[in-house]
C-alpha positions as CSV (number, residue, x, y, z in Angstrom):
1,M,11.7,-69.1,-23.6
2,K,13.3,-72.3,-25.2
3,R,16.8,-71.4,-25.6
4,I,19.0,-68.6,-23.9
5,A,22.6,-67.5,-23.4
6,V,24.6,-65.8,-20.8
7,L,27.8,-63.7,-21.1
8,T,30.1,-61.8,-18.8
9,S,31.4,-58.3,-20.0
10,G,33.6,-55.6,-18.8
11,G,35.8,-55.9,-16.0
12,D,35.7,-59.4,-14.0
13,A,34.4,-59.5,-10.4
14,P,34.6,-62.4,-8.1
15,G,31.2,-63.9,-7.9
16,M,30.6,-64.0,-11.7
17,N,31.3,-67.9,-11.9
18,A,28.7,-68.4,-9.3
19,A,25.9,-66.2,-11.2
20,L,26.9,-68.1,-14.4
21,R,26.3,-71.4,-12.6
22,A,23.0,-70.3,-11.5
23,V,22.0,-69.1,-14.8
24,V,22.9,-72.3,-16.4
25,R,21.5,-74.8,-14.0
26,G,18.4,-72.7,-13.4
27,A,17.7,-72.7,-17.1
28,L,18.0,-76.3,-17.3
29,Y,15.8,-76.8,-14.3
30,N,13.2,-74.9,-16.1
31,K,13.5,-76.9,-19.4
32,M,15.4,-74.4,-21.3
33,E,18.4,-75.0,-23.3
34,V,21.4,-72.5,-22.4
35,C,24.5,-71.4,-24.2
36,G,27.7,-69.9,-22.9
37,I,29.1,-66.9,-24.8
38,Y,32.8,-66.7,-24.6
39,H,34.9,-63.3,-24.4
40,G,31.9,-61.1,-23.9
41,F,30.1,-59.1,-26.6
42,E,33.5,-59.5,-28.7
43,G,33.0,-63.4,-28.6
44,L,29.3,-62.7,-29.5
45,I,30.4,-61.1,-32.7
46,D,32.8,-63.8,-33.4
47,G,30.3,-66.6,-33.0
48,E,32.1,-68.0,-29.6
49,I,29.0,-69.9,-28.4
50,E,28.7,-73.2,-26.9
51,Q,25.7,-75.1,-25.5
52,F,26.4,-75.8,-21.8
53,G,25.0,-78.8,-19.6
54,M,25.0,-79.1,-15.8
55,S,28.6,-80.3,-16.1
56,S,29.8,-77.2,-17.8
57,V,29.5,-75.2,-14.7
58,S,30.7,-78.0,-12.1
59,D,33.2,-76.8,-9.7
60,I,33.2,-73.3,-10.4
61,I,31.2,-71.5,-7.7
62,H,34.3,-70.8,-5.5
63,R,36.5,-69.5,-8.4
64,G,37.3,-65.9,-8.9
65,G,37.2,-64.3,-12.4
66,T,35.2,-65.7,-15.1
67,V,35.4,-69.0,-16.9
68,L,33.7,-67.6,-19.9
69,G,36.5,-64.8,-20.0
70,T,35.6,-61.2,-20.6
71,A,36.4,-58.3,-23.0
72,R,35.5,-54.7,-23.8
73,S,34.5,-54.6,-27.4
74,K,34.8,-51.4,-29.7
75,R,33.5,-53.7,-32.7
76,F,30.0,-54.1,-31.0
77,M,29.6,-50.2,-30.8
78,E,29.8,-50.2,-34.6
79,K,27.1,-50.9,-37.0
80,E,28.6,-53.8,-38.7
81,G,29.8,-55.5,-35.5
82,F,26.4,-54.9,-33.7
83,K,24.3,-56.5,-36.8
84,T,26.7,-59.7,-36.6
85,A,26.1,-60.0,-33.0
86,V,22.2,-59.9,-33.5
87,K,22.6,-62.2,-36.2
88,N,24.6,-64.7,-34.3
89,L,21.7,-64.7,-31.7
90,K,19.3,-65.4,-34.1
91,G,21.0,-67.9,-35.9
92,N,21.8,-69.7,-32.9
93,G,18.1,-69.8,-31.9
94,I,18.7,-67.8,-28.8
95,D,15.5,-66.3,-27.3
96,G,17.0,-64.6,-24.4
97,L,20.2,-63.2,-23.1
98,V,21.7,-62.7,-19.4
99,V,24.2,-59.9,-19.4
100,I,26.5,-60.3,-16.3
101,G,28.7,-56.9,-16.0
102,G,28.6,-53.2,-14.9
103,D,27.4,-50.1,-16.3
104,G,29.1,-50.3,-19.9
105,S,27.8,-54.1,-20.2
106,F,24.2,-52.7,-19.3
107,R,24.5,-50.1,-22.1
108,G,25.5,-53.0,-24.5
109,A,22.5,-54.8,-23.4
110,L,20.3,-51.7,-23.7
111,T,21.1,-51.7,-27.5
112,L,20.4,-55.2,-27.9
113,L,17.0,-54.7,-26.4
114,R,16.2,-52.1,-28.9
115,A,17.0,-54.5,-31.6
116,D,14.2,-56.6,-30.0
117,V,16.7,-59.0,-28.1
118,A,15.2,-60.0,-24.7
119,V,17.9,-59.3,-22.3
120,I,18.2,-59.1,-18.5
121,G,21.1,-57.8,-16.7
122,V,23.0,-58.9,-13.5
123,P,25.4,-56.5,-11.8
124,G,29.0,-57.8,-11.6
125,T,31.5,-55.0,-10.9
126,I,33.7,-54.6,-7.6
127,D,33.1,-50.8,-7.8
128,N,29.5,-50.9,-6.4
129,D,28.6,-48.0,-8.8
130,L,25.2,-49.1,-9.7
131,G,22.8,-47.1,-7.6
132,Y,19.7,-49.2,-8.1
133,T,21.1,-52.1,-6.1
134,D,22.5,-52.1,-2.5
135,Y,25.2,-54.4,-3.6
136,T,27.1,-55.6,-7.0
137,I,28.6,-59.0,-7.4
138,G,32.5,-58.8,-6.4
139,F,32.3,-55.9,-4.1
140,D,32.3,-57.7,-0.8
141,T,35.1,-59.8,-2.0
142,A,37.1,-56.7,-3.0
143,V,36.5,-54.9,0.2
144,N,37.5,-57.9,2.2
145,T,40.8,-58.2,0.1
146,V,41.7,-54.5,0.7
147,V,40.8,-55.1,4.5
148,E,43.2,-57.8,4.7
149,L,46.0,-56.0,3.1
150,C,45.4,-53.2,5.4
151,G,46.5,-55.5,8.5
152,N,49.7,-56.1,6.6
153,I,50.4,-52.6,5.7
154,R,49.9,-51.8,9.5
155,D,52.5,-53.9,10.8
156,T,55.3,-52.7,8.7
157,S,54.0,-48.9,9.0
158,V,54.0,-49.2,12.9
159,S,57.6,-50.8,12.8
160,H,58.7,-47.6,10.9
161,G,56.5,-45.0,12.5
162,R,55.1,-43.7,9.3
163,A,51.9,-43.1,7.3
164,T,50.6,-45.0,4.3
165,V,48.4,-43.8,1.5
166,M,46.6,-46.8,-0.1
167,E,44.9,-46.2,-3.5
168,V,42.0,-48.5,-4.1
169,M,39.7,-48.9,-7.2
170,G,37.1,-46.6,-7.8
171,R,37.0,-44.0,-10.6
172,H,33.6,-42.4,-9.9
173,C,32.2,-44.4,-6.9
174,G,34.6,-44.3,-3.7
175,D,32.5,-47.4,-2.1
176,I,35.7,-49.8,-1.8
177,A,37.6,-47.1,-0.1
178,L,34.7,-46.0,2.3
179,H,33.8,-49.5,3.4
180,A,37.5,-51.0,3.4
181,G,38.6,-47.6,5.2
182,L,35.9,-47.9,7.9
183,A,36.4,-51.5,8.6
184,A,40.1,-51.0,8.8
185,G,40.2,-47.9,11.1
186,A,41.8,-45.6,8.3
187,E,42.4,-41.8,10.0
188,S,41.1,-40.5,6.5
189,I,39.1,-41.7,3.9
190,L,39.2,-40.1,0.3
191,I,36.6,-40.5,-2.3
192,P,35.8,-38.9,-5.6
193,E,32.2,-37.8,-4.5
194,K,33.8,-35.5,-1.7
195,K,36.1,-32.6,-2.3
196,L,39.7,-33.2,-1.1
197,D,40.6,-31.4,2.1
198,L,44.2,-31.8,2.5
199,D,44.3,-29.6,5.7
200,A,41.7,-32.3,7.4
201,V,44.1,-35.3,6.5
202,C,47.1,-33.4,7.8
203,R,45.2,-32.5,11.1
204,K,44.3,-36.2,11.7
205,M,47.9,-37.4,11.1
206,L,49.3,-34.8,13.4
207,A,46.6,-35.5,15.9
208,G,47.5,-39.2,16.1
209,K,51.1,-38.7,16.3
210,S,50.6,-36.4,19.4
211,R,48.9,-39.0,21.2
212,G,51.5,-41.4,20.5
213,K,50.1,-43.1,17.4
214,L,52.8,-44.9,15.5
215,H,50.9,-44.9,12.1
216,S,48.5,-43.6,10.1
217,L,46.5,-45.0,7.4
218,I,45.0,-42.9,4.4
219,M,42.4,-44.7,2.3
220,K,42.1,-43.1,-1.2
221,A,39.9,-44.1,-4.2
222,E,41.5,-43.8,-7.4
223,G,39.0,-41.4,-8.8
224,V,40.1,-38.6,-6.2
225,E,41.3,-35.3,-7.8
226,M,45.1,-35.6,-6.6
227,G,47.4,-38.3,-7.6
228,T,48.3,-40.7,-5.0
229,A,52.2,-40.4,-5.3
230,E,51.8,-36.6,-5.2
231,L,49.5,-36.6,-2.3
232,A,51.9,-38.8,-0.3
233,Q,54.6,-36.2,-0.8
234,E,52.2,-33.3,0.1
235,L,51.3,-35.0,3.2
236,E,54.8,-35.7,4.2
237,K,55.9,-32.1,3.3
238,R,53.3,-30.6,5.5
239,T,53.4,-33.0,8.4
240,G,56.9,-34.2,8.6
241,I,55.7,-37.7,8.8
242,P,57.4,-40.4,6.3
243,T,54.6,-41.4,4.0
244,K,54.5,-44.4,1.7
245,T,52.1,-45.2,-0.9
246,V,50.4,-48.9,-1.7
247,V,48.4,-49.6,-4.8
248,P,46.9,-53.2,-4.8
249,G,45.6,-52.7,-8.4
250,Y,44.1,-55.9,-10.1
251,I,44.8,-57.8,-6.6
252,Q,41.3,-56.5,-5.7
253,R,39.6,-58.3,-8.5
254,G,40.9,-61.6,-7.9
255,G,40.6,-64.4,-5.2
256,S,37.9,-66.8,-4.3
257,P,34.6,-64.7,-3.6
258,T,33.3,-64.5,-0.1
259,F,30.0,-66.4,0.8
260,F,28.1,-63.2,0.6
261,D,29.2,-62.6,-3.1
262,R,28.6,-66.2,-3.7
263,N,25.1,-66.2,-2.5
264,L,24.2,-63.0,-3.9
265,A,25.4,-63.8,-7.4
266,T,23.3,-67.2,-7.0
267,R,20.2,-65.3,-6.1
268,L,20.5,-62.8,-8.9
269,G,21.5,-65.3,-11.6
270,Y,18.4,-67.3,-11.0
271,R,16.1,-64.6,-10.6
272,A,17.5,-63.4,-14.2
273,V,16.5,-66.9,-15.7
274,S,13.2,-66.7,-14.0
275,L,12.4,-63.3,-15.7
276,L,13.2,-64.6,-19.0
277,K,11.0,-67.8,-18.3
278,D,8.1,-65.4,-17.4
279,G,8.5,-63.4,-20.8
280,Q,10.2,-60.3,-19.1
281,R,13.0,-58.4,-20.8
282,G,14.9,-55.1,-20.4
283,R,15.3,-55.8,-16.5
284,C,18.3,-55.6,-14.2
285,V,18.3,-57.6,-11.2
286,G,19.6,-56.3,-7.7
287,I,19.1,-56.4,-4.1
288,H,17.7,-54.1,-1.7
289,E,17.2,-54.5,2.0
290,N,18.1,-58.1,1.4
291,R,15.3,-58.8,-1.1
292,I,16.0,-59.6,-4.7
293,M,14.2,-57.3,-7.1
294,D,14.5,-56.1,-10.6
295,V,14.2,-52.6,-12.2
296,D,14.0,-51.4,-15.8
297,I,17.3,-51.5,-17.4
298,E,17.3,-47.7,-18.3
299,D,16.4,-46.9,-14.8
300,A,19.3,-49.1,-13.8
301,I,21.7,-47.2,-15.9
302,D,20.5,-43.7,-14.9
303,S,20.5,-44.3,-11.2
304,K,22.7,-42.4,-8.8
305,N,24.4,-43.7,-5.9
306,P,22.9,-42.6,-2.5
307,S,24.7,-40.3,-0.4
308,R,27.7,-41.7,1.8
309,E,28.0,-38.6,4.0
310,S,26.7,-40.5,7.0
311,M,29.3,-43.3,6.9
312,L,32.1,-40.5,6.2
313,E,31.1,-38.7,9.2
314,L,31.1,-42.0,11.4
315,A,34.6,-42.8,10.1
316,D,35.7,-39.5,11.1
317,I,34.2,-39.4,14.6
318,L,35.6,-42.8,15.4
319,S,39.2,-42.3,14.0
């Protein structure tokens, strides 16, 4: 490998900049040239490619988002757009590509692999929805953001004696809701992997009220089958407890990454460079039991999240 490139794709996640920094400086340490591709696969098609040096990634490890920018590209999924993307890689003498992103980004990387491009995937998504790795870059920061918001919500909920349904991100994976709910002491945690039981939620709320509890927190992932506003109305109707909704939305994606996300991103970014240096391709890096590892990209895409039943049981017991 003489020249590699790196791009960030899909939804942004805190820690992407730390991964970018590790890729750039890791490549330079290993005597490789490195280019940054702006705006993901869309920028690759448009030729937004710039050679990077040490100073290109100075003072970014603490910043959220991605200085490369990101985008979702429909053109990349079309024949002409894809051909242009491959042509731009070859035309710029790029031997390998690091793709930082989630499931969709990895699928894009897989199509490049099948076109004989050496690619390595780095998991950057706050949803933690890639089952092959224990954690994805940005997840820890997002959970900490939600937990902090829960403290603020609790103060006003106690003052008014009401319940709050907080909707957090997670269309198919409820890990943000699960981990934040457990850490914040939520009465009920609702995730898309488990069928909604309204009666159980109401029982928790009423049991808390009967022992003098002044508030209830229901943590809900966005992918749960019932809409958040509808859920709050139904809970209030059944229990008589005033119930409000809070939707942090894209606040969860922003902010300075936690030390965990910075260190994880740094370790994963450098491992990606090391794999390319050793002639590896079609791998995705991750972490398992605090050990940095890598798996085949198709296995990474097809992997399923492990069961969260034990954590849900613990949250239920403690609430």
